[in-house]
N, C-alpha and C positions, 0 to 999 in steps of 0.2 A: 577552570578557565574563568577569566575575569567577567565575561558577559553571560554567565550561565544562570543568572537569576530567571525565575519563571516569568514569562511574558504575559501580563494580565490582559493586555489587549487581545491576544490570541484566545485566551480563556473566554473572553466575552463574545467571541465569535462562535463558540460551540453551544449546543443546547444546555440550558441551565442544569438539567439533571446530570450532566457529565462533568461539570466544572470542578467539583470537589475531587472526583476520582482522578481527573487528569492532573490537577495540581499535586495530589499525593503521588501520582506516578512520576511526574517530573522531579519532585523532591527526592523520591527514592533513587532515581537514576543519577541525580546529582551527587547524592551521598555515596552510592556504590562506585561510580566511575571516577569521581573526584577530578583531578587534573587531566585525566585521559578523555574526558567528555568533550566532543567536538560539536555536538548538536543533537537535539531531540525534536523530530518533526512529525506532525500528524498529517494525514492526507485523506482525500476522498470524501465519502458520504458524511462523515462526522462534522464537516464544515457546513452542512446544510441545516437550516432550522428544523427541517422535517425528519432529521435523523431519528430512526426508531430504536430507542434504547432497550426495548424489550426483545428485539429480534435481530440485532446486529452488534458487531464489536468494532472498536476503534482500531484503525490501521495506523501504524507509526513506523518510523525509521530511527534507529539509534545509531548515530555516527560517532565512532571512537577514533581518536588519533592513531591508535595502534590496536591490534588484536589483543584481547585479554580474556582468555578462556576462564580463568578463575573468577573474574567479575561476572561473566555471563552465568556461571554456575550459581553464584550468589543471587543474581536476579531471578534465575529459574526457580529458586526456592519460594519466591513470591508469586509464581505463576498462577496457582489456584486462586489466590486472593484477588489478583488482577483480573482473572477471568470472570470471577463473580461480579466484578465492577464493570464488565463489558469492555475490557481492554485486552486485545489479542497480543500474542507474542510479537515483538517488533522484528522487522527486518534489521539486520546488523551489518553495517558497512564501515569502511574507512574512506577518507577523501581520495586516497590513491585507488581504491577499488572502484569508486564512482567514476573517476576519470578514465579508468581502464575498461569500463563496462559499457560505455556509450555506444560502441559498435556491436557488442554481443548481446546486450539486454536492453535495447532502446525502449521497448514497450513498457517494461516495468518502471524504468526511470522516467519515461514520458508521462505515465499515469501519475507519478508523484509530482513531477514538474508542473503539470497543468492545474492541480488543486491541492495546495499544501499550506501549512503554516507552522512556523518553528516555535515550539514551546520554550526552549532554552538553548543557548549556544548560538552557533552560526547557521545561517541558511545555506546549505550546500546544493540546493536544487533550483533556485530561481534563475540562475544564469546558465543553466545547461543548454547546450546546442546539439541538435540531432541532424544527421544526414539522411535525406529521404531514402537513399538506397539501402541503408541499414534497417530503417523502419519497415520498408517494403519486404525485405528478405525475411525478417522475423515474423511479419504478418503471414506470409506464405507458409513458413515453417510451422507456426502455431495452428493455423487452420488445418493443415495436413495432419499434425499430431493429434488434434482434437478428433478429427474424423476417424483416424485409425483407432483411437481409444474407444470411441462410441461403437464402432463396428465390432471390436473385440468384446465390449461390454454386452452387446446384443447377443452374441453367441454364448458368453459366459452365463448370462442371466437365465438362459434356457427357459424362457417364458415367465420367469418370476419378475413381475412388473415392479415390485418394490426395489429389487436390486438394481434394475435398469434406471429407475427413477433417481436413486441415490447417485448413480454415475452422472446422470444429466445435471443434477444439482451441483455436483463437484465441478463440472465443466463450465458452469455459468460464469464465474468470475474471469476465467481465461478467455471465454468468448467475448465478454464485454470489453476486456482490456485490448483484445485484438481488433475489435470493431472501432474502439477509440483511436487506435493507430491508423486504421483504414481511413477514418474521417480526417485525421490529421494530414494524411497524404493528399486528401482532396481539398485541403485548404482550411479546414476547421481547426484553428489554432487555440481556441478557448475551450475550457472544460464544460462538459454537459452532464447533468444528472442522468442516471441510467435510463429513465423513461424517455427523456428527450433524445438521448443517444440512440435508442432503438427506433424512435420515430424518424430521426434524420437518416439513419441507415436504410430504413424502408423506402424513404423518398429517393435516396441515392440508387 
């Protein structure tokens, strides 16, 4: 696509230690996807100066004009190298998928919408609009699902604290995403880092 050059202004917003890795990532995606590339967007903690490059990975969304399994297989071959550079496997969507998912996966899209920057291509997340009843329903569903999983994990662990601890860590991102949706329902429409998010939820 014509505007698929790497956005240097966005690179300047990420910690210096991640800039070369993200530039290489964007160039790789541009090469592999070619005219099928609609946009590559990073989101979340990587846009904080305090992003811990030793203990976290970059979250991103690869938006393609149309599904292309062969291209994804070629990208997957670079997965180990990207992982070593602290770049997680991207979420893969199409514009049609995004539009059709606002009612079914609002929390995931809201998380991206609140804190993102587009490395190349078009920004498909800035203008998203969410209906409160959809966000509320998914918050309830997610809290119940997490609770069921934790109860099951407690029984499965059979007293093995390490096993239970791993389950709790796995649940962490889902809990944070759901709490972010809860705050959004209460009028907090701006993005908050995780520590501030927890503080605000405790006050609420």
